[in-house]
Backbone as a chain_set.jsonl record, in Angstrom:
{"seq": "MNVLDLTKATVLCAAIAFLVYSYPVLGQIVIIGLLSVLWLSCALQTVQTVRRRQPPV", "coords": {"N": [[1.23, -5.148, -4.219], [4.373, -4.457, -3.051], [7.305, -5.435, -1.13], [8.584, -3.132, -0.204], [6.518, -1.188, -0.181], [4.856, -2.339, 1.756], [6.544, -2.212, 3.976], [6.843, 0.582, 4.276], [4.172, 1.282, 4.857], [3.833, -0.06, 7.275], [5.713, 1.215, 8.939], [4.671, 3.827, 8.904], [2.133, 3.429, 10.091], [2.978, 2.55, 12.617], [4.283, 4.841, 13.534], [2.13, 6.625, 13.689], [0.565, 5.307, 15.614], [2.335, 5.452, 17.798], [2.42, 8.247, 18.155], [-0.286, 8.808, 18.821], [-0.54, 7.311, 21.16], [1.46, 8.389, 22.828], [1.005, 11.155, 22.868], [-1.964, 11.931, 23.33], [-3.887, 14.042, 22.944], [-2.712, 15.698, 20.99], [-2.462, 13.781, 18.979], [-5.168, 13.199, 18.443], [-5.978, 15.68, 17.446], [-4.428, 15.859, 15.103], [-5.339, 13.595, 13.67], [-8.107, 14.17, 13.382], [-7.881, 16.549, 11.954], [-6.632, 15.647, 9.542], [-8.602, 13.878, 8.581], [-10.659, 15.726, 8.214], [-9.624, 17.366, 6.177], [-9.475, 15.455, 4.146], [-12.214, 14.84, 3.856], [-13.224, 17.362, 3.065], [-11.884, 17.63, 0.643], [-13.026, 15.537, -0.861], [-15.688, 16.446, -0.871], [-15.425, 18.857, -2.288], [-14.599, 17.886, -4.786], [-16.904, 16.466, -5.498], [-18.791, 18.547, -5.688], [-17.67, 20.007, -7.816], [-17.937, 18.102, -9.859], [-20.737, 17.893, -10.046], [-21.351, 20.502, -10.859], [-20.165, 20.546, -13.396], [-21.812, 18.833, -14.795], [-24.25, 20.136, -14.993], [-26.181, 22.062, -17.243], [-25.168, 25.219, -18.703], [-26.643, 28.317, -17.593]], "CA": [[1.972, -4.474, -3.173], [5.678, -5.091, -2.866], [7.839, -5.414, 0.238], [8.878, -1.745, 0.168], [5.251, -0.552, 0.182], [4.429, -2.915, 3.028], [7.424, -1.661, 5.014], [6.475, 1.989, 4.475], [2.875, 1.322, 5.525], [4.037, -0.506, 8.654], [6.401, 2.291, 9.661], [3.735, 4.937, 9.057], [1.143, 3.05, 11.101], [3.657, 2.528, 13.914], [4.51, 6.236, 13.935], [0.836, 7.182, 14.083], [0.197, 4.683, 16.887], [3.193, 6.033, 18.824], [1.963, 9.621, 18.371], [-1.569, 8.795, 19.522], [-0.34, 6.77, 22.495], [2.302, 9.279, 23.628], [0.395, 12.485, 22.948], [-3.334, 11.664, 22.873], [-4.584, 15.24, 22.467], [-2.093, 16.067, 19.719], [-2.835, 12.739, 18.029], [-6.556, 13.404, 18.052], [-6.036, 16.884, 16.609], [-3.862, 15.523, 13.797], [-6.239, 12.666, 12.98], [-9.318, 14.899, 13.009], [-7.5, 17.481, 10.888], [-6.431, 14.915, 8.285], [-9.9, 13.409, 8.111], [-11.41, 16.896, 7.749], [-9.076, 17.739, 4.873], [-9.903, 14.427, 3.206], [-13.635, 15.017, 3.624], [-13.409, 18.573, 2.275], [-11.411, 17.339, -0.709], [-14.072, 14.746, -1.528], [-16.851, 17.302, -1.065], [-15.094, 19.783, -3.376], [-14.614, 17.118, -6.033], [-18.303, 16.176, -5.802], [-19.42, 19.794, -6.133], [-17.162, 20.303, -9.149], [-18.542, 17.143, -10.793], [-22.136, 18.276, -10.231], [-21.368, 21.744, -11.648], [-19.824, 20.234, -14.79], [-22.931, 18.121, -15.425], [-25.373, 21.03, -15.199], [-26.012, 22.94, -18.408], [-25.055, 26.642, -18.316], [-27.925, 29.041, -17.605]], "C": [[3.302, -5.211, -2.995], [6.164, -4.899, -1.428], [8.118, -3.981, 0.693], [7.602, -1.005, 0.581], [4.742, -1.057, 1.526], [5.253, -2.371, 4.19], [7.067, -0.21, 5.313], [5.154, 2.111, 5.217], [3.003, 0.929, 6.996], [4.701, 0.579, 9.49], [5.46, 3.468, 9.899], [2.685, 4.63, 10.125], [1.753, 3.01, 12.502], [3.889, 3.944, 14.422], [3.21, 6.886, 14.391], [0.397, 6.603, 15.432], [1.029, 5.253, 18.033], [2.75, 7.452, 19.168], [0.685, 9.641, 19.193], [-1.392, 8.294, 20.952], [0.448, 7.741, 23.385], [1.666, 10.638, 23.878], [-1.056, 12.38, 22.465], [-4.052, 12.894, 22.321], [-4.033, 15.666, 21.114], [-2.454, 15.055, 18.635], [-4.258, 12.901, 17.532], [-6.695, 14.613, 17.141], [-5.538, 16.58, 15.198], [-4.808, 14.617, 13.013], [-7.5, 13.375, 12.516], [-9.018, 15.888, 11.887], [-7.32, 16.788, 9.549], [-7.751, 14.407, 7.724], [-10.758, 14.558, 7.592], [-10.928, 17.343, 6.371], [-9.506, 16.734, 3.811], [-11.377, 14.591, 2.863], [-13.894, 16.254, 2.763], [-12.953, 18.382, 0.835], [-12.449, 16.545, -1.491], [-15.308, 15.591, -1.804], [-16.609, 18.278, -2.218], [-15.139, 19.078, -4.728], [-16.052, 16.799, -6.447], [-19.016, 17.411, -6.319], [-18.952, 20.154, -7.537], [-17.757, 19.368, -10.192], [-19.992, 17.513, -11.076], [-22.223, 19.541, -11.076], [-21.064, 21.483, -13.115], [-20.998, 19.581, -15.504], [-24.116, 19.023, -15.706], [-25.134, 21.888, -16.432], [-25.93, 24.392, -17.962], [-26.394, 27.348, -18.472], [-27.803, 30.293, -18.419]], "O": [[3.337, -6.428, -2.813], [5.49, -4.265, -0.617], [7.908, -3.655, 1.862], [7.6, -0.279, 1.576], [4.25, -0.275, 2.34], [4.717, -2.101, 5.265], [6.996, 0.185, 6.477], [5.02, 2.948, 6.11], [2.353, 1.519, 7.859], [4.292, 0.831, 10.623], [5.456, 4.044, 10.987], [2.384, 5.478, 10.965], [1.1, 3.4, 13.471], [3.712, 4.216, 15.61], [3.197, 7.622, 15.378], [-0.087, 7.336, 16.294], [0.501, 5.512, 19.114], [2.708, 7.822, 20.342], [0.576, 10.401, 20.155], [-2.036, 8.81, 21.865], [0.132, 7.893, 24.565], [1.779, 11.198, 24.969], [-1.347, 12.705, 21.313], [-4.76, 12.788, 21.319], [-4.797, 15.962, 20.195], [-2.723, 15.436, 17.495], [-4.526, 12.757, 16.34], [-7.45, 14.576, 16.169], [-6.152, 16.995, 14.215], [-5.051, 14.845, 11.828], [-7.921, 13.201, 11.373], [-9.821, 16.044, 10.968], [-7.798, 17.28, 8.527], [-7.99, 14.496, 6.52], [-11.507, 14.384, 6.631], [-11.738, 17.663, 5.5], [-9.861, 17.121, 2.698], [-11.752, 14.491, 1.695], [-14.697, 16.201, 1.832], [-13.569, 18.913, -0.089], [-12.72, 16.849, -2.653], [-15.914, 15.464, -2.868], [-17.502, 18.499, -3.036], [-15.661, 19.624, -5.7], [-16.377, 16.858, -7.632], [-19.768, 17.331, -7.289], [-19.763, 20.567, -8.367], [-18.054, 19.803, -11.304], [-20.432, 17.454, -12.224], [-23.098, 19.636, -11.937], [-21.643, 22.128, -13.989], [-21.158, 19.763, -16.711], [-24.923, 18.709, -16.581], [-24.027, 22.382, -16.648], [-26.543, 24.771, -16.964], [-27.181, 27.025, -19.362], [-28.773, 31.04, -18.551]]}, "num_chains": 1, "name": "protein.A"}
C-alpha cells in the first residue's frame, strides 16, 4: 500500500463517518444497501460456481 492509497482510504472513511454522523438514517440506508449489493454479488458468484461444477442433465 502506498501513500496515495492510504490517503484515498482515509478520505473515504472520513466521508462515510461524516455522512453517518450528519444524516444517520441516510447513512444507514446507504450502508445497508452497499452491504446488500455485496452479499448478492457473492451469492450470485457462488451459485454460478456450483452450476459450473454440476454435470449437465
